[in-house]
N, C-alpha and C positions, 0 to 999 in steps of 0.2 A: 504494500500500500504506500502511495506517495505521501510526502510530509503534510501537505495541505489536507488531503483526505483523512489522514490519521488525526490531525488536529481537530477537524470538524467532527470526527467521530467521538473524540474526547469531550468536546464542548457541548455537543448535541444542541446547537442553537436552532431556532425556528424563525420563520418569517411570516408576517401578516401583511397582506395588501389590502388597505382599508379605505383609501380615498382616491377619487379621480376628480381633479380640479380643472375648471375652465373659467379663468378670471379675465374679464375685460374691463376697460375704463379705469377708474381709480379704485383700487381694492387694497385690503390689508388682511393678513391671516396671522394671528399670534399663536404661539405655542408655549405653554408653561413648562416648568421643570418636570421631567419624567422621573419615575422611580429608578433606582440603581439597577442596571442590567438591561434596561430598555433603550434601544438605539433608534431614534427616528431617522427615516430616510426620505429623500425627495428626488425624483427623477424629472428633469425638465424635458418634456417631449417636444415642445415648440414654444417660441416666444421668449420674452425677457422679463426680468424682475430684479428686485433688490432684496438682499438678505442681510439682517443685522443680528449678530450674536455678541452680547456684551458691548464692548466699545468698537468692535470690528464690523465694517460694512463691506459686502461683496456684491458685484453684479452677477446675475444668473442669466445663462444663455441656453439655447437649445443644445441638448446633449449633456448638460451638466448633471452631476450626481452630488447630492449634499448628504453627508452623514454627520450626526451629532453623537459621538461615542459615549458621552456621559449625560445624554438627554438634556443638554443645556437649553434654557428658555431662548426662543428666537422669534424674530418678526420677519415675515415675508410680505412684500408690498410691491405695487406697481411702480414703474418709472414715472408714470403720470402723477404730477403733484398739484394739479388744479381740479376744481370741482369737488363735489361731494363724494365721500367714500361710499361705494355702493353696497347695499346689503347682499348677503350670500344666502342663496336658497339651498336646502339640503334635501336629498332624496335617496333612500336606501333601495337599491334595485334587487336585493336578494343575494348579492355577492359583495358589493361594497357601497359606500356612500358617495353619491355624485354631488359635487359642490359647484354652484354656478352663480355668476352675476348676470344681470339682465343685459349688459352690453357685451358685444363681441369685438369692440374696438381695441386693437393692439392686444389681443387675448393671449394669455399664457396658459399652457396646458401642462399639468403635472400629474404624475402617479406617485402616491405617497403610502407609506406604511411604517412598520416597526420591525426591527430585528430583536429577538429576545436571547440575550447571552447569560442572563442571571448574574449571580455574584462573581462570575469569572471575568467580567468585562474589564476590571482594573488590571487584570493579569494580561489581557489581550491588548489593551490600549493604555498608554501612559496618560498621566493627568494633563500634560500639555497638548494632547490630541483632542482639543475641545471641538474642533471643526475640521472635517475632511471635505475638501471641494475638488472633485475630479472632473476634468474637462475631456470627455470621451471623444469629442469631435476633433481634438488635436492629436489623437493617438490612432495608430493603425492596428492595434491589437484588441479592439473592443467590438468587432462585428457581431459577436454572439450576444452581447448585451443589448444592442439595438434590436436584433431579431427577437430576443426574449421579451423585450418591452412591447413590441408591436403585438405579439401574441397575447400577452397579458392584458393589454388595453382592449383588444377585440373580445376576449373572453369575459372581461370584467363588465363590458357594456352591452353585450349581445343578449343577455337574459335567456340563454339557452340551457337545456337540461345538462347537468353536470358541470356547469361553469364554475361554481364555487369550489368543487373538488379539483378542477384543473388549475384554478388560480392558486390554491393552497400548494399544490405540487410544484407548479412553476415558480412560486415564491421561494421555495427552498433552493431550487436550482439557481435562481437569481442571486441568492446569497452566496453560493459557491462561486459563481462567475465574478461577482464583485470582489470577493476575497482574493481570487486569482489575479484580477486586474490590479488590486492594491499591492499584492505581493510582488508583481512585476514592475511596479512603478520605479522611476529613478530614485525617488526618495519616499519609500513607504512610510505610512504614519508611525509615529513613535509608539513603541510597544513590541509585541511578539513578532509581528510581520516584518518589522525592520530587523529584528534579531535574526529571523529565519533567512533573510535575504543578504546578510552580511557575508561577504566572501571568505573572510578570515575565520569567522566563528561558525560558519555553516556546518562544517563536518562534525563539530562537537554538538551543536544544537540539534541537528537531525538525528544523531546517534542517541542522545538523551530522550528526545521525543519518541523514538522508536522503542526504547526499553527503559522507562523511568524507574522501574523497580530494581535495576542493577545498583550495586554499591558505589555510586559515583562520588568522587572527591574532586576538589579543584584540580589536583594533579592529573587524574585520569581524563577529565574533560579537556584540560589544556593539551594533553598528549594527542587526543583525537584531532585537535586543530593544528598540531605540530608547532605549538607555541610553548614558551616557558610559562610557569605558573604566574609570575608577576605580569608578563606581557598579556596573557590571557585575561587576567583580572582587570587590568587597566583598560584594555580594549572593550571588554564586556561592559564596564562602567560607562564608557563613552556612548555605547549603542543602546543600552537597556537601563531601565529605571530601578532594577533590583540587582542584588549581588547574585552570582551564579548559584550559590547554595539556597538563597531565598527563592529564586526562580524554580529550582528543582523541587523544593518543598511544595510550592504552590501547584506545580505540575502534578505532583503526587496527590495533592488535595483534590484537584479536578478529576483525576482518575478515580479516587476513592468515592467521591460524591456520585459519580456515574455508576460505579459498581454497587454501591449501597441502594441506589434506586432501581437498577435493572436486575440484580441478582439478590432477591430478597431471601432466598434460602441459604445463602452463604453466611457463615459465622463471621462476626466482625474481626476476630483474630485472623481468619484466613484472608480477609480483604486487606488487613494491615500488612500482612506478609506479601501479598501480591503487589502492593504499592511500595515495597521497599523498606518498610519499617521493621526494626528488630524486635520491638515489643509493642504490646497493645497499649501500654501506658503512654509511651512516646507518641504513638499514633493518635490516641484520644486527645492528648494535650494539644498537639498541633492542629487537629481537626477543629477543636472547640475554639482555639485562638483565631482560626481563619474564618469559620462560619458562625461562631457564637452559639453553637449547639454541639452536643456530643454526637458521635456517630449513630447511636441508638435513637436519639431524638430526631436527627435528620431523617433517618429511615422511616420513623413513625409519621413524620409530617409529610 
């Protein structure tokens, strides 16, 4: 299994496609802070607009992808600054909610939804990755994204039998395609994708991702990258927001959370061993520190 597929199997994220927007004239669409682990996304299908996140303002154009890894509050609005802000009509068509203004003048069309990464989002994206703005029209490696979006829009609006099931399935594929695109970017967003794409660290990172239960130390990770311990630690710190050992521990926590959920017949001691912990006590202590619950409480919830 390739590294991205393995990562997504560990994280088990899901995607929801829930809004199709067609805004013309002067419009505004505000979004409040989302709960941890929910990543809003917006794909601009056609038209232009303005995005404000905190003190930063960006122009949005056809083909742009907007991700808010930490669910930050944001405002999207028209470039038109005169006249009254038009009201937005809502209609649920059985698959998603259609949002429309009465005017088609300079209309912007978007498909919007949410990725659900749960408590692992801070492991995947660093804190400084508040906004990811991808310009797919400027890249030649994104044809699948455009094709997928066209199918998603058709199925979302056609109101045909099975549309909701198709949209759910395609939404998960959309997530994989987007992660692949980000991983291949010249400067992937801060966090695990940047770590996985770093040429010097990649051999060690991929080896640990493939077998996190092994007794990894700083020395064994550095040897996989053909670096000294000090050079490995120094370069790791420049690329990722956690130390190698903290990153390894969180990787094992992600693996443990998935096993506790999927394999309910397995004893907690067995899961601790499968995740590379030498004792149940050390596993339970690390798990509660990370998730705020004991392994048993996590499984019951």
